[in-house]
All heavy atoms as a GROMACS GRO file, in nm:
protein
  622
    1MET      N    1  11.307   3.206 -12.347
    1MET     CA    2  11.283   3.196 -12.204
    1MET      C    3  11.400   3.126 -12.137
    1MET      O    4  11.438   3.016 -12.175
    1MET     CB    5  11.156   3.119 -12.176
    1MET     CG    6  11.030   3.177 -12.230
    1MET     SD    7  10.890   3.115 -12.139
    1MET     CE    8  10.863   3.249 -12.030
    2ILE      N    9  11.452   3.190 -12.040
    2ILE     CA   10  11.566   3.136 -11.966
    2ILE      C   11  11.527   3.012 -11.886
    2ILE      O   12  11.608   2.921 -11.870
    2ILE     CB   13  11.629   3.245 -11.877
    2ILE    CG1   14  11.765   3.200 -11.823
    2ILE    CG2   15  11.537   3.282 -11.764
    2ILE    CD1   16  11.872   3.204 -11.925
    3ILE      N   17  11.402   3.006 -11.839
    3ILE     CA   18  11.356   2.890 -11.762
    3ILE      C   19  11.360   2.764 -11.847
    3ILE      O   20  11.402   2.658 -11.800
    3ILE     CB   21  11.215   2.914 -11.707
    3ILE    CG1   22  11.219   3.023 -11.600
    3ILE    CG2   23  11.154   2.786 -11.652
    3ILE    CD1   24  11.086   3.062 -11.547
    4ILE      N   25  11.320   2.774 -11.972
    4ILE     CA   26  11.319   2.658 -12.061
    4ILE      C   27  11.462   2.612 -12.087
    4ILE      O   28  11.490   2.491 -12.085
    4ILE     CB   29  11.245   2.690 -12.191
    4ILE    CG1   30  11.097   2.715 -12.160
    4ILE    CG2   31  11.260   2.576 -12.292
    4ILE    CD1   32  11.015   2.763 -12.276
    5LEU      N   33  11.554   2.704 -12.109
    5LEU     CA   34  11.694   2.669 -12.131
    5LEU      C   35  11.752   2.599 -12.008
    5LEU      O   36  11.817   2.495 -12.019
    5LEU     CB   37  11.775   2.793 -12.166
    5LEU     CG   38  11.923   2.771 -12.190
    5LEU    CD1   39  11.944   2.684 -12.314
    5LEU    CD2   40  11.994   2.903 -12.207
    6ILE      N   41  11.728   2.654 -11.891
    6ILE     CA   42  11.779   2.594 -11.766
    6ILE      C   43  11.716   2.457 -11.744
    6ILE      O   44  11.784   2.361 -11.708
    6ILE     CB   45  11.752   2.688 -11.646
    6ILE    CG1   46  11.838   2.814 -11.658
    6ILE    CG2   47  11.780   2.617 -11.515
    6ILE    CD1   48  11.800   2.923 -11.561
    7ALA      N   49  11.585   2.447 -11.766
    7ALA     CA   50  11.516   2.320 -11.745
    7ALA      C   51  11.566   2.213 -11.840
    7ALA      O   52  11.584   2.097 -11.800
    7ALA     CB   53  11.366   2.339 -11.762
    8ASN      N   54  11.589   2.249 -11.966
    8ASN     CA   55  11.642   2.151 -12.061
    8ASN      C   56  11.783   2.108 -12.026
    8ASN      O   57  11.820   1.993 -12.043
    8ASN     CB   58  11.636   2.205 -12.204
    8ASN     CG   59  11.498   2.193 -12.264
    8ASN    OD1   60  11.420   2.108 -12.226
    8ASN    ND2   61  11.469   2.279 -12.358
    9THR      N   62  11.864   2.201 -11.978
    9THR     CA   63  11.999   2.167 -11.937
    9THR      C   64  11.998   2.072 -11.818
    9THR      O   65  12.064   1.968 -11.819
    9THR     CB   66  12.078   2.295 -11.902
    9THR    OG1   67  12.078   2.382 -12.014
    9THR    CG2   68  12.220   2.262 -11.863
   10ILE      N   69  11.921   2.105 -11.716
   10ILE     CA   70  11.910   2.018 -11.598
   10ILE      C   71  11.848   1.884 -11.636
   10ILE      O   72  11.894   1.778 -11.592
   10ILE     CB   73  11.828   2.087 -11.487
   10ILE    CG1   74  11.902   2.209 -11.433
   10ILE    CG2   75  11.797   1.989 -11.375
   10ILE    CD1   76  11.819   2.296 -11.342
   11GLY      N   77  11.747   1.888 -11.719
   11GLY     CA   78  11.680   1.766 -11.761
   11GLY      C   79  11.769   1.674 -11.840
   11GLY      O   80  11.766   1.552 -11.824
   12SER      N   81  11.852   1.729 -11.928
   12SER     CA   82  11.941   1.645 -12.009
   12SER      C   83  12.052   1.585 -11.924
   12SER      O   84  12.094   1.472 -11.947
   12SER     CB   85  12.000   1.724 -12.125
   12SER     OG   86  12.084   1.826 -12.078
   13ILE      N   87  12.097   1.656 -11.823
   13ILE     CA   88  12.202   1.604 -11.734
   13ILE      C   89  12.146   1.494 -11.645
   13ILE      O   90  12.208   1.390 -11.625
   13ILE     CB   91  12.261   1.718 -11.648
   13ILE    CG1   92  12.341   1.813 -11.737
   13ILE    CG2   93  12.349   1.662 -11.538
   13ILE    CD1   94  12.383   1.941 -11.668
   14SER      N   95  12.025   1.515 -11.594
   14SER     CA   96  11.967   1.418 -11.500
   14SER      C   97  11.893   1.305 -11.570
   14SER      O   98  11.863   1.204 -11.508
   14SER     CB   99  11.869   1.489 -11.406
   14SER     OG  100  11.756   1.536 -11.478
   15GLY      N  101  11.862   1.321 -11.698
   15GLY     CA  102  11.790   1.217 -11.772
   15GLY      C  103  11.640   1.225 -11.756
   15GLY      O  104  11.567   1.138 -11.802
   16MET      N  105  11.590   1.327 -11.689
   16MET     CA  106  11.446   1.343 -11.666
   16MET      C  107  11.372   1.401 -11.785
   16MET      O  108  11.259   1.369 -11.809
   16MET     CB  109  11.422   1.436 -11.546
   16MET     CG  110  11.403   1.365 -11.418
   16MET     SD  111  11.341   1.475 -11.290
   16MET     CE  112  11.441   1.617 -11.301
   17GLY      N  113  11.435   1.490 -11.855
   17GLY     CA  114  11.367   1.562 -11.961
   17GLY      C  115  11.324   1.699 -11.910
   17GLY      O  116  11.279   1.712 -11.796
   18GLY      N  117  11.340   1.800 -11.993
   18GLY     CA  118  11.311   1.936 -11.951
   18GLY      C  119  11.165   1.964 -11.926
   18GLY      O  120  11.129   2.048 -11.843
   19GLY      N  121  11.076   1.894 -11.998
   19GLY     CA  122  10.933   1.917 -11.982
   19GLY      C  123  10.882   1.890 -11.842
   19GLY      O  124  10.788   1.954 -11.795
   20VAL      N  125  10.946   1.797 -11.773
   20VAL     CA  126  10.907   1.764 -11.636
   20VAL      C  127  10.939   1.879 -11.542
   20VAL      O  128  10.870   1.902 -11.444
   20VAL     CB  129  10.980   1.635 -11.590
   20VAL    CG1  130  10.953   1.604 -11.446
   20VAL    CG2  131  10.943   1.519 -11.678
   21ILE      N  132  11.042   1.954 -11.573
   21ILE     CA  133  11.084   2.066 -11.489
   21ILE      C  134  11.013   2.195 -11.529
   21ILE      O  135  10.978   2.277 -11.444
   21ILE     CB  136  11.237   2.084 -11.497
   21ILE    CG1  137  11.306   1.955 -11.453
   21ILE    CG2  138  11.284   2.201 -11.415
   21ILE    CD1  139  11.453   1.949 -11.484
   22ILE      N  140  10.989   2.214 -11.658
   22ILE     CA  141  10.932   2.339 -11.708
   22ILE      C  142  10.794   2.366 -11.652
   22ILE      O  143  10.765   2.477 -11.605
   22ILE     CB  144  10.926   2.338 -11.862
   22ILE    CG1  145  11.067   2.342 -11.920
   22ILE    CG2  146  10.844   2.453 -11.916
   22ILE    CD1  147  11.073   2.318 -12.068
   23LYS      N  148  10.706   2.268 -11.656
   23LYS     CA  149  10.567   2.290 -11.614
   23LYS      C  150  10.556   2.338 -11.469
   23LYS      O  151  10.494   2.440 -11.444
   23LYS     CB  152  10.484   2.164 -11.636
   23LYS     CG  153  10.338   2.184 -11.597
   23LYS     CD  154  10.247   2.103 -11.682
   23LYS     CE  155  10.103   2.114 -11.642
   23LYS     NZ  156  10.053   2.245 -11.611
   24PRO      N  157  10.617   2.270 -11.371
   24PRO     CA  158  10.606   2.322 -11.234
   24PRO      C  159  10.669   2.460 -11.215
   24PRO      O  160  10.616   2.542 -11.140
   24PRO     CB  161  10.681   2.218 -11.150
   24PRO     CG  162  10.689   2.097 -11.234
   24PRO     CD  163  10.685   2.142 -11.375
   25MET      N  164  10.782   2.486 -11.284
   25MET     CA  165  10.846   2.616 -11.269
   25MET      C  166  10.759   2.728 -11.324
   25MET      O  167  10.744   2.833 -11.260
   25MET     CB  168  10.984   2.615 -11.337
   25MET     CG  169  11.088   2.533 -11.264
   25MET     SD  170  11.245   2.525 -11.351
   25MET     CE  171  11.306   2.691 -11.328
   26LEU      N  172  10.701   2.707 -11.443
   26LEU     CA  173  10.616   2.812 -11.501
   26LEU      C  174  10.484   2.825 -11.427
   26LEU      O  175  10.427   2.934 -11.420
   26LEU     CB  176  10.594   2.786 -11.650
   26LEU     CG  177  10.718   2.805 -11.739
   26LEU    CD1  178  10.684   2.771 -11.883
   26LEU    CD2  179  10.773   2.944 -11.728
   27ASP      N  180  10.433   2.714 -11.374
   27ASP     CA  181  10.312   2.722 -11.290
   27ASP      C  182  10.339   2.806 -11.166
   27ASP      O  183  10.255   2.885 -11.122
   27ASP     CB  184  10.265   2.582 -11.247
   27ASP     CG  185  10.185   2.513 -11.355
   27ASP    OD1  186  10.130   2.582 -11.443
   27ASP    OD2  187  10.177   2.388 -11.349
   28PHE      N  188  10.457   2.790 -11.107
   28PHE     CA  189  10.494   2.865 -10.986
   28PHE      C  190  10.503   3.015 -11.015
   28PHE      O  191  10.456   3.097 -10.936
   28PHE     CB  192  10.627   2.812 -10.932
   28PHE     CG  193  10.674   2.884 -10.809
   28PHE    CD1  194  10.614   2.861 -10.687
   28PHE    CD2  195  10.779   2.974 -10.817
   28PHE    CE1  196  10.656   2.928 -10.574
   28PHE    CE2  197  10.823   3.041 -10.704
   28PHE     CZ  198  10.762   3.017 -10.582
   29ILE      N  199  10.562   3.051 -11.128
   29ILE     CA  200  10.577   3.193 -11.163
   29ILE      C  201  10.443   3.255 -11.199
   29ILE      O  202  10.418   3.372 -11.173
   29ILE     CB  203  10.676   3.210 -11.280
   29ILE    CG1  204  10.815   3.164 -11.237
   29ILE    CG2  205  10.682   3.353 -11.327
   29ILE    CD1  206  10.914   3.162 -11.349
   30ASN      N  207  10.354   3.177 -11.262
   30ASN     CA  208  10.218   3.218 -11.295
   30ASN      C  209  10.213   3.337 -11.392
   30ASN      O  210  10.134   3.429 -11.375
   30ASN     CB  211  10.138   3.247 -11.167
   30ASN     CG  212   9.989   3.243 -11.193
   30ASN    OD1  213   9.944   3.181 -11.288
   30ASN    ND2  214   9.913   3.308 -11.108
   31ILE      N  215  10.300   3.335 -11.492
   31ILE     CA  216  10.299   3.440 -11.594
   31ILE      C  217  10.215   3.399 -11.714
   31ILE      O  218  10.148   3.481 -11.775
   31ILE     CB  219  10.444   3.472 -11.640
   31ILE    CG1  220  10.524   3.530 -11.525
   31ILE    CG2  221  10.445   3.567 -11.758
   31ILE    CD1  222  10.669   3.554 -11.557
   32HIS      N  223  10.219   3.270 -11.750
   32HIS     CA  224  10.151   3.220 -11.869
   32HIS      C  225  10.030   3.136 -11.831
   32HIS      O  226  10.019   3.086 -11.720
   32HIS     CB  227  10.247   3.135 -11.952
   32HIS     CG  228  10.367   3.208 -12.000
   32HIS    ND1  229  10.363   3.298 -12.105
   32HIS    CD2  230  10.496   3.208 -11.958
   32HIS    CE1  231  10.482   3.348 -12.125
   32HIS    NE2  232  10.566   3.296 -12.036
   33SER      N  233   9.940   3.121 -11.928
   33SER     CA  234   9.821   3.039 -11.907
   33SER      C  235   9.862   2.891 -11.908
   33SER      O  236   9.966   2.855 -11.963
   33SER     CB  237   9.718   3.064 -12.017
   33SER     OG  238   9.762   3.009 -12.140
   34PRO      N  239   9.779   2.804 -11.848
   34PRO     CA  240   9.810   2.660 -11.850
   34PRO      C  241   9.824   2.604 -11.991
   34PRO      O  242   9.907   2.515 -12.016
   34PRO     CB  243   9.691   2.597 -11.778
   34PRO     CG  244   9.641   2.704 -11.688
   34PRO     CD  245   9.663   2.832 -11.763
   35LYS      N  246   9.748   2.657 -12.086
   35LYS     CA  247   9.757   2.611 -12.226
   35LYS      C  248   9.894   2.644 -12.284
   35LYS      O  249   9.956   2.562 -12.352
   35LYS     CB  250   9.646   2.676 -12.308
   35LYS     CG  251   9.624   2.612 -12.443
   35LYS     CD  252   9.513   2.680 -12.519
   35LYS     CE  253   9.380   2.622 -12.479
   35LYS     NZ  254   9.270   2.669 -12.566
   36GLU      N  255   9.944   2.765 -12.257
   36GLU     CA  256  10.076   2.805 -12.306
   36GLU      C  257  10.186   2.724 -12.239
   36GLU      O  258  10.282   2.681 -12.305
   36GLU     CB  259  10.099   2.954 -12.280
   36GLU     CG  260  10.014   3.044 -12.364
   36GLU     CD  261  10.027   3.190 -12.323
   36GLU    OE1  262  10.041   3.219 -12.203
   36GLU    OE2  263  10.022   3.275 -12.414
   37ILE      N  264  10.173   2.700 -12.110
   37ILE     CA  265  10.272   2.622 -12.037
   37ILE      C  266  10.280   2.480 -12.092
   37ILE      O  267  10.388   2.425 -12.112
   37ILE     CB  268  10.242   2.622 -11.886
   37ILE    CG1  269  10.260   2.762 -11.830
   37ILE    CG2  270  10.330   2.522 -11.812
   37ILE    CD1  271  10.213   2.779 -11.688
   38SER      N  272  10.166   2.420 -12.120
   38SER     CA  273  10.164   2.285 -12.177
   38SER      C  274  10.230   2.284 -12.315
   38SER      O  275  10.302   2.190 -12.349
   38SER     CB  276  10.021   2.234 -12.189
   38SER     OG  277   9.965   2.215 -12.062
   39PHE      N  278  10.206   2.388 -12.394
   39PHE     CA  279  10.270   2.398 -12.525
   39PHE      C  280  10.421   2.409 -12.512
   39PHE      O  281  10.496   2.339 -12.581
   39PHE     CB  282  10.215   2.519 -12.602
   39PHE     CG  283  10.288   2.544 -12.730
   39PHE    CD1  284  10.268   2.462 -12.840
   39PHE    CD2  285  10.380   2.648 -12.740
   39PHE    CE1  286  10.337   2.484 -12.960
   39PHE    CE2  287  10.449   2.671 -12.858
   39PHE     CZ  288  10.426   2.589 -12.968
   40PHE      N  289  10.470   2.496 -12.423
   40PHE     CA  290  10.613   2.512 -12.402
   40PHE      C  291  10.677   2.381 -12.358
   40PHE      O  292  10.783   2.342 -12.407
   40PHE     CB  293  10.644   2.620 -12.297
   40PHE     CG  294  10.603   2.759 -12.337
   40PHE    CD1  295  10.559   2.848 -12.240
   40PHE    CD2  296  10.607   2.801 -12.468
   40PHE    CE1  297  10.522   2.977 -12.275
   40PHE    CE2  298  10.570   2.930 -12.504
   40PHE     CZ  299  10.528   3.017 -12.406
   41SER      N  300  10.612   2.312 -12.265
   41SER     CA  301  10.663   2.186 -12.214
   41SER      C  302  10.669   2.080 -12.324
   41SER      O  303  10.769   2.010 -12.341
   41SER     CB  304  10.575   2.138 -12.098
   41SER     OG  305  10.620   2.016 -12.048
   42SER      N  306  10.562   2.069 -12.402
   42SER     CA  307  10.559   1.972 -12.512
   42SER      C  308  10.664   2.003 -12.618
   42SER      O  309  10.729   1.913 -12.670
   42SER     CB  310  10.420   1.970 -12.577
   42SER     OG  311  10.323   1.932 -12.486
   43LEU      N  312  10.679   2.129 -12.650
   43LEU     CA  313  10.778   2.170 -12.749
   43LEU      C  314  10.920   2.138 -12.701
   43LEU      O  315  11.003   2.093 -12.780
   43LEU     CB  316  10.764   2.320 -12.778
   43LEU     CG  317  10.852   2.374 -12.891
   43LEU    CD1  318  10.816   2.307 -13.024
   43LEU    CD2  319  10.835   2.524 -12.901
   44ALA      N  320  10.946   2.160 -12.574
   44ALA     CA  321  11.078   2.130 -12.520
   44ALA      C  322  11.107   1.980 -12.525
   44ALA      O  323  11.217   1.938 -12.564
   44ALA     CB  324  11.088   2.179 -12.375
   45VAL      N  325  11.008   1.898 -12.491
   45VAL     CA  326  11.026   1.753 -12.496
   45VAL      C  327  11.049   1.708 -12.640
   45VAL      O  328  11.138   1.627 -12.668
   45VAL     CB  329  10.904   1.681 -12.433
   45VAL    CG1  330  10.909   1.531 -12.460
   45VAL    CG2  331  10.897   1.708 -12.285
   46PHE      N  332  10.971   1.760 -12.734
   46PHE     CA  333  10.985   1.724 -12.875
   46PHE      C  334  11.122   1.764 -12.928
   46PHE      O  335  11.189   1.686 -12.996
   46PHE     CB  336  10.874   1.791 -12.956
   46PHE     CG  337  10.877   1.759 -13.102
   46PHE    CD1  338  10.851   1.630 -13.147
   46PHE    CD2  339  10.908   1.857 -13.195
   46PHE    CE1  340  10.855   1.600 -13.283
   46PHE    CE2  341  10.912   1.828 -13.330
   46PHE     CZ  342  10.886   1.699 -13.374
   47THR      N  343  11.166   1.885 -12.896
   47THR     CA  344  11.296   1.934 -12.942
   47THR      C  345  11.410   1.848 -12.886
   47THR      O  346  11.501   1.810 -12.960
   47THR     CB  347  11.316   2.081 -12.902
   47THR    OG1  348  11.209   2.158 -12.956
   47THR    CG2  349  11.449   2.134 -12.951
   48MET      N  350  11.403   1.817 -12.758
   48MET     CA  351  11.508   1.736 -12.698
   48MET      C  352  11.509   1.595 -12.754
   48MET      O  353  11.615   1.534 -12.768
   48MET     CB  354  11.493   1.733 -12.545
   48MET     CG  355  11.528   1.863 -12.477
   48MET     SD  356  11.695   1.921 -12.511
   48MET     CE  357  11.790   1.801 -12.422
   49SER      N  358  11.394   1.541 -12.789
   49SER     CA  359  11.392   1.407 -12.848
   49SER      C  360  11.455   1.407 -12.987
   49SER      O  361  11.526   1.314 -13.024
   49SER     CB  362  11.250   1.352 -12.853
   49SER     OG  363  11.171   1.423 -12.944
   50ILE      N  364  11.433   1.512 -13.064
   50ILE     CA  365  11.496   1.524 -13.196
   50ILE      C  366  11.648   1.537 -13.181
   50ILE      O  367  11.724   1.470 -13.252
   50ILE     CB  368  11.439   1.643 -13.274
   50ILE    CG1  369  11.296   1.614 -13.316
   50ILE    CG2  370  11.525   1.677 -13.396
   50ILE    CD1  371  11.225   1.729 -13.381
   51ILE      N  372  11.692   1.619 -13.088
   51ILE     CA  373  11.835   1.636 -13.066
   51ILE      C  374  11.899   1.506 -13.019
   51ILE      O  375  12.007   1.468 -13.065
   51ILE     CB  376  11.861   1.751 -12.966
   51ILE    CG1  377  11.822   1.884 -13.029
   51ILE    CG2  378  12.006   1.752 -12.919
   51ILE    CD1  379  11.822   2.001 -12.934
   52SER      N  380  11.833   1.435 -12.929
   52SER     CA  381  11.884   1.308 -12.879
   52SER      C  382  11.895   1.204 -12.991
   52SER      O  383  11.995   1.132 -13.002
   52SER     CB  384  11.793   1.256 -12.768
   52SER     OG  385  11.835   1.130 -12.725
   53THR      N  386  11.793   1.197 -13.076
   53THR     CA  387  11.795   1.102 -13.188
   53THR      C  388  11.905   1.138 -13.287
   53THR      O  389  11.979   1.052 -13.334
   53THR     CB  390  11.659   1.101 -13.260
   53THR    OG1  391  11.557   1.067 -13.166
   53THR    CG2  392  11.657   1.002 -13.374
   54ARG      N  393  11.919   1.266 -13.317
   54ARG     CA  394  12.024   1.312 -13.408
   54ARG      C  395  12.163   1.279 -13.353
   54ARG      O  396  12.252   1.233 -13.425
   54ARG     CB  397  12.012   1.461 -13.434
   54ARG     CG  398  12.113   1.514 -13.535
   54ARG     CD  399  12.106   1.662 -13.542
   54ARG     NE  400  12.142   1.715 -13.410
   54ARG     CZ  401  12.214   1.823 -13.391
   54ARG    NH1  402  12.253   1.894 -13.494
   54ARG    NH2  403  12.245   1.864 -13.271
   55THR      N  404  12.182   1.300 -13.223
   55THR     CA  405  12.310   1.270 -13.160
   55THR      C  406  12.340   1.121 -13.164
   55THR      O  407  12.453   1.081 -13.193
   55THR     CB  408  12.310   1.318 -13.013
   55THR    OG1  409  12.281   1.458 -13.012
   55THR    CG2  410  12.444   1.293 -12.946
   56GLN      N  411  12.239   1.039 -13.139
   56GLN     CA  412  12.258   0.894 -13.143
   56GLN      C  413  12.296   0.849 -13.285
   56GLN      O  414  12.387   0.766 -13.302
   56GLN     CB  415  12.132   0.821 -13.098
   56GLN     CG  416  12.149   0.670 -13.095
   56GLN     CD  417  12.024   0.598 -13.051
   56GLN    OE1  418  11.922   0.660 -13.025
   56GLN    NE2  419  12.031   0.467 -13.044
   57ILE      N  420  12.230   0.903 -13.385
   57ILE     CA  421  12.262   0.868 -13.524
   57ILE      C  422  12.404   0.912 -13.558
   57ILE      O  423  12.481   0.839 -13.621
   57ILE     CB  424  12.160   0.929 -13.621
   57ILE    CG1  425  12.024   0.860 -13.604
   57ILE    CG2  426  12.207   0.917 -13.765
   57ILE    CD1  427  11.910   0.928 -13.678
   58LYS      N  428  12.441   1.032 -13.517
   58LYS     CA  429  12.574   1.085 -13.545
   58LYS      C  430  12.683   1.001 -13.478
   58LYS      O  431  12.788   0.974 -13.538
   58LYS     CB  432  12.582   1.230 -13.496
   58LYS     CG  433  12.714   1.298 -13.526
   58LYS     CD  434  12.710   1.441 -13.477
   58LYS     CE  435  12.845   1.507 -13.494
   58LYS     NZ  436  12.848   1.641 -13.436
   59ASN      N  437  12.660   0.957 -13.356
   59ASN     CA  438  12.759   0.879 -13.282
   59ASN      C  439  12.771   0.735 -13.332
   59ASN      O  440  12.867   0.667 -13.300
   59ASN     CB  441  12.728   0.879 -13.132
   59ASN     CG  442  12.751   1.014 -13.070
   59ASN    OD1  443  12.821   1.098 -13.124
   59ASN    ND2  444  12.688   1.038 -12.956
   60ASN      N  445  12.673   0.686 -13.406
   60ASN     CA  446  12.675   0.549 -13.457
   60ASN      C  447  12.696   0.544 -13.607
   60ASN      O  448  12.642   0.458 -13.676
   60ASN     CB  449  12.545   0.476 -13.420
   60ASN     CG  450  12.534   0.451 -13.272
   60ASN    OD1  451  12.631   0.414 -13.208
   60ASN    ND2  452  12.417   0.475 -13.215
   61ASN      N  453  12.772   0.638 -13.660
   61ASN     CA  454  12.805   0.644 -13.803
   61ASN      C  455  12.681   0.644 -13.892
   61ASN      O  456  12.676   0.575 -13.994
   61ASN     CB  457  12.897   0.528 -13.842
   61ASN     CG  458  13.030   0.536 -13.770
   61ASN    OD1  459  13.083   0.644 -13.750
   61ASN    ND2  460  13.083   0.422 -13.730
   62GLY      N  461  12.582   0.717 -13.855
   62GLY     CA  462  12.463   0.732 -13.938
   62GLY      C  463  12.361   0.621 -13.923
   62GLY      O  464  12.263   0.616 -13.997
   63LYS      N  465  12.381   0.530 -13.829
   63LYS     CA  466  12.287   0.420 -13.810
   63LYS      C  467  12.212   0.438 -13.679
   63LYS      O  468  12.270   0.470 -13.576
   63LYS     CB  469  12.360   0.286 -13.807
   63LYS     CG  470  12.430   0.255 -13.938
   63LYS     CD  471  12.505   0.125 -13.929
   63LYS     CE  472  12.580   0.099 -14.058
   63LYS     NZ  473  12.664  -0.020 -14.050
   64LEU      N  474  12.084   0.419 -13.685
   64LEU     CA  475  11.999   0.429 -13.566
   64LEU      C  476  11.980   0.288 -13.510
   64LEU      O  477  11.933   0.199 -13.580
   64LEU     CB  478  11.863   0.491 -13.600
   64LEU     CG  479  11.767   0.514 -13.485
   64LEU    CD1  480  11.828   0.613 -13.386
   64LEU    CD2  481  11.636   0.568 -13.537
   65GLN      N  482  12.018   0.267 -13.386
   65GLN     CA  483  12.003   0.136 -13.323
   65GLN      C  484  11.870   0.133 -13.249
   65GLN      O  485  11.838   0.224 -13.173
   65GLN     CB  486  12.117   0.108 -13.227
   65GLN     CG  487  12.251   0.099 -13.296
   65GLN     CD  488  12.364   0.074 -13.198
   65GLN    OE1  489  12.345   0.081 -13.078
   65GLN    NE2  490  12.481   0.045 -13.250
   66TYR      N  491  11.794   0.028 -13.271
   66TYR     CA  492  11.666   0.014 -13.204
   66TYR      C  493  11.635  -0.133 -13.183
   66TYR      O  494  11.693  -0.220 -13.246
   66TYR     CB  495  11.555   0.081 -13.283
   66TYR     CG  496  11.534   0.022 -13.422
   66TYR    CD1  497  11.443  -0.081 -13.442
   66TYR    CD2  498  11.607   0.068 -13.530
   66TYR    CE1  499  11.425  -0.137 -13.567
   66TYR    CE2  500  11.589   0.013 -13.655
   66TYR     CZ  501  11.498  -0.089 -13.673
   66TYR     OH  502  11.481  -0.145 -13.796
   67GLN      N  503  11.542  -0.159 -13.094
   67GLN     CA  504  11.495  -0.294 -13.067
   67GLN      C  505  11.343  -0.293 -13.072
   67GLN      O  506  11.280  -0.196 -13.031
   67GLN     CB  507  11.538  -0.341 -12.928
   67GLN     CG  508  11.688  -0.356 -12.914
   67GLN     CD  509  11.726  -0.401 -12.773
   67GLN    OE1  510  11.644  -0.401 -12.683
   67GLN    NE2  511  11.851  -0.439 -12.757
   68VAL      N  512  11.288  -0.402 -13.120
   68VAL     CA  513  11.143  -0.416 -13.126
   68VAL      C  514  11.102  -0.523 -13.026
   68VAL      O  515  11.157  -0.633 -13.025
   68VAL     CB  516  11.096  -0.456 -13.268
   68VAL    CG1  517  10.946  -0.478 -13.271
   68VAL    CG2  518  11.137  -0.351 -13.370
   69HIS      N  519  11.010  -0.488 -12.940
   69HIS     CA  520  10.958  -0.583 -12.841
   69HIS      C  521  10.810  -0.603 -12.866
   69HIS      O  522  10.734  -0.507 -12.876
   69HIS     CB  523  10.978  -0.529 -12.699
   69HIS     CG  524  11.121  -0.510 -12.663
   69HIS    ND1  525  11.197  -0.610 -12.611
   69HIS    CD2  526  11.203  -0.402 -12.673
   69HIS    CE1  527  11.320  -0.566 -12.589
   69HIS    NE2  528  11.325  -0.439 -12.627
   70ILE      N  529  10.768  -0.727 -12.876
   70ILE     CA  530  10.628  -0.759 -12.896
   70ILE      C  531  10.582  -0.844 -12.779
   70ILE      O  532  10.643  -0.946 -12.747
   70ILE     CB  533  10.606  -0.836 -13.029
   70ILE    CG1  534  10.654  -0.751 -13.147
   70ILE    CG2  535  10.459  -0.874 -13.045
   70ILE    CD1  536  10.651  -0.823 -13.279
   71TYR      N  537  10.475  -0.801 -12.716
   71TYR     CA  538  10.421  -0.874 -12.602
   71TYR      C  539  10.282  -0.925 -12.636
   71TYR      O  540  10.200  -0.855 -12.693
   71TYR     CB  541  10.410  -0.781 -12.479
   71TYR     CG  542  10.544  -0.731 -12.432
   71TYR    CD1  543  10.590  -0.606 -12.469
   71TYR    CD2  544  10.625  -0.810 -12.352
   71TYR    CE1  545  10.714  -0.560 -12.427
   71TYR    CE2  546  10.748  -0.765 -12.309
   71TYR     CZ  547  10.792  -0.640 -12.346
   71TYR     OH  548  10.913  -0.596 -12.305
   72PHE      N  549  10.257  -1.048 -12.601
   72PHE     CA  550  10.126  -1.109 -12.622
   72PHE      C  551  10.065  -1.135 -12.485
   72PHE      O  552  10.130  -1.188 -12.395
   72PHE     CB  553  10.138  -1.240 -12.699
   72PHE     CG  554  10.185  -1.221 -12.840
   72PHE    CD1  555  10.317  -1.244 -12.875
   72PHE    CD2  556  10.097  -1.178 -12.938
   72PHE    CE1  557  10.361  -1.228 -13.004
   72PHE    CE2  558  10.139  -1.159 -13.069
   72PHE     CZ  559  10.271  -1.184 -13.101
   73LYS      N  560   9.939  -1.101 -12.472
   73LYS     CA  561   9.867  -1.126 -12.347
   73LYS      C  562   9.779  -1.248 -12.367
   73LYS      O  563   9.709  -1.259 -12.467
   73LYS     CB  564   9.782  -1.003 -12.312
   73LYS     CG  565   9.715  -1.016 -12.180
   73LYS     CD  566   9.641  -0.888 -12.144
   73LYS     CE  567   9.574  -0.902 -12.010
   73LYS     NZ  568   9.500  -0.783 -11.974
   74LYS      N  569   9.782  -1.334 -12.270
   74LYS     CA  570   9.701  -1.455 -12.279
   74LYS      C  571   9.553  -1.416 -12.274
   74LYS      O  572   9.511  -1.333 -12.195
   74LYS     CB  573   9.734  -1.549 -12.163
   74LYS     CG  574   9.669  -1.684 -12.173
   74LYS     CD  575   9.716  -1.773 -12.060
   74LYS     CE  576   9.648  -1.909 -12.070
   74LYS     NZ  577   9.692  -1.997 -11.963
   75SER      N  578   9.476  -1.474 -12.362
   75SER     CA  579   9.334  -1.440 -12.373
   75SER      C  580   9.260  -1.478 -12.246
   75SER      O  581   9.281  -1.584 -12.188
   75SER     CB  582   9.273  -1.514 -12.493
   75SER     OG  583   9.134  -1.487 -12.498
   76GLN      N  584   9.167  -1.395 -12.207
   76GLN     CA  585   9.085  -1.421 -12.088
   76GLN      C  586   8.948  -1.475 -12.125
   76GLN      O  587   8.859  -1.486 -12.043
   76GLN     CB  588   9.069  -1.289 -12.008
   76GLN     CG  589   9.198  -1.233 -11.958
   76GLN     CD  590   9.263  -1.320 -11.854
   76GLN    OE1  591   9.196  -1.385 -11.774
   76GLN    NE2  592   9.394  -1.326 -11.854
   77CYS      N  593   8.928  -1.510 -12.250
   77CYS     CA  594   8.800  -1.557 -12.301
   77CYS      C  595   8.778  -1.702 -12.260
   77CYS      O  596   8.865  -1.788 -12.280
   77CYS     CB  597   8.796  -1.543 -12.453
   77CYS     SG  598   8.640  -1.596 -12.524
   78HIS      N  599   8.661  -1.728 -12.202
   78HIS     CA  600   8.626  -1.865 -12.163
   78HIS      C  601   8.500  -1.907 -12.239
   78HIS      O  602   8.394  -1.850 -12.219
   78HIS     CB  603   8.598  -1.874 -12.011
   78HIS     CG  604   8.717  -1.835 -11.928
   78HIS    ND1  605   8.827  -1.916 -11.916
   78HIS    CD2  606   8.743  -1.725 -11.856
   78HIS    CE1  607   8.915  -1.856 -11.837
   78HIS    NE2  608   8.866  -1.739 -11.799
   79ALA      N  609   8.515  -2.006 -12.325
   79ALA     CA  610   8.400  -2.054 -12.404
   79ALA      C  611   8.319  -2.152 -12.323
   79ALA      O  612   8.373  -2.234 -12.250
   79ALA     CB  613   8.449  -2.119 -12.532
   80LYS      N  614   8.187  -2.146 -12.335
   80LYS     CA  615   8.098  -2.239 -12.263
   80LYS      C  616   8.028  -2.329 -12.360
   80LYS      O  617   7.997  -2.301 -12.467
   80LYS     CB  618   7.994  -2.164 -12.182
   80LYS     CG  619   8.054  -2.092 -12.065
   80LYS     CD  620   7.946  -2.034 -11.979
   80LYS     CE  621   8.009  -1.965 -11.860
   80LYS     NZ  622   7.912  -1.917 -11.768
   0.00000   0.00000   0.00000
């Protein structure tokens, strides 16, 4: 589908992700069912995330850089 290719290209350039563009475009054309459109959108997001991760690993000499953030919420429990 040319729409998915165009959406992924625009999404990767803008940083939005192709899935955000694919769903409204395919809804507008009204060729596929909502279930199929959701599948196409999810598949595009998944594929782009794999490509992005692979590119990051390749650019960092095979090392994946990541950070872990842990947040604690103060308890709202009041004992009587």
